C-alpha positions in Angstrom: -23.2 6.8 -87.5 -23.4 3.1 -88.1 -24.8 2.6 -84.6 -27.8 4.8 -85.3 -28.2 3.0 -88.7 -28.2 -0.4 -87.0 -30.6 0.9 -84.3 -33.0 2.2 -87.0 -32.7 -1.1 -89.0 -33.4 -3.1 -85.8 -36.4 -1.0 -84.9 -37.8 -1.3 -88.4 -37.4 -5.0 -88.4 -39.0 -5.5 -85.0 -41.9 -3.2 -86.1 -42.3 -5.2 -89.2 -42.5 -8.5 -87.3 -44.9 -6.9 -84.7 -47.2 -5.6 -87.5 -47.2 -9.0 -89.2 -48.0 -10.8 -86.0 -50.9 -8.3 -85.3 -52.2 -8.9 -88.9 -52.3 -12.6 -88.2 -54.2 -12.0 -85.0 -56.8 -9.9 -86.9 -57.2 -12.7 -89.4 -57.6 -15.2 -86.6 -60.2 -12.9 -85.0 -62.1 -12.8 -88.3 -62.0 -16.6 -88.6 -63.1 -17.0 -85.0 -66.1 -14.8 -85.7 -67.4 -17.4 -88.1 -67.4 -20.2 -85.6 -68.6 -20.3 -82.0 -65.4 -20.8 -79.9 -65.2 -21.3 -76.2 -65.0 -17.7 -74.7 -63.0 -19.0 -71.7 -60.3 -20.5 -73.9 -57.1 -18.6 -73.1 -56.0 -18.4 -76.7 -59.4 -17.0 -77.8 -59.3 -14.5 -74.9 -55.8 -13.4 -75.9 -56.9 -12.8 -79.5 -60.0 -10.9 -78.5 -58.2 -8.8 -75.8 -55.4 -8.0 -78.3 -57.5 -7.0 -81.3 -60.6 -5.5 -79.6 -59.1 -2.1 -78.8 -58.1 -1.4 -82.4 -61.3 -2.9 -83.9 -63.5 -1.0 -81.5 -61.7 2.3 -82.3 -62.3 1.7 -86.0 -65.9 0.8 -85.4 -66.4 4.0 -83.4 -64.9 6.2 -86.2 -66.1 4.5 -89.3 -69.5 2.9 -89.8 -68.0 -0.4 -90.8 -71.0 -2.7 -90.7 -73.1 -3.1 -93.8 -75.7 -5.8 -94.0 -74.4 -7.7 -91.0 -70.8 -7.8 -92.3 -68.1 -6.2 -90.2 -65.5 -4.4 -92.3 -63.4 -3.2 -89.4 -60.9 -6.0 -89.8 -60.4 -5.1 -93.4 -59.8 -1.5 -92.5 -57.2 -2.6 -89.8 -55.6 -5.0 -92.3 -55.2 -2.2 -94.9 -53.8 0.2 -92.2 -51.2 -2.4 -91.1 -50.2 -2.9 -94.8 -49.9 0.9 -95.1 -47.7 1.1 -92.0 -45.5 -1.8 -93.3 -45.1 -0.2 -96.7 -44.6 3.4 -95.6 -43.1 3.4 -92.1 -41.0 0.3 -92.1 -39.7 0.8 -95.6 -38.9 4.5 -94.7 -36.9 3.4 -91.6 -35.1 0.8 -93.7 -34.1 3.4 -96.3 -33.1 5.9 -93.6 -30.9 3.3 -92.1 -29.3 2.6 -95.5 -28.6 6.3 -96.0 -26.8 6.4 -92.6 -24.4 3.6 -93.5 
């Protein structure tokens, strides 16, 4: 059983790091929206290409612009926090039960 517990613990840790990295990308995307970056810069293109599918999905489901302010990054940010607190912690606790 310890193999399954170690697998669950590793999956939850990797998922936690991936969600944290995505949260930083969303923050970077919000900061980039305040300035006028070069759209051909590879870093800017990576950030836009990584975050745009999630942000466009949120924009299509929830009217997230009020007064010219886009609240889609905040919704994504809250959803990532929810996933970290619920899913990652549940996997950690399940791994601890299997030890």
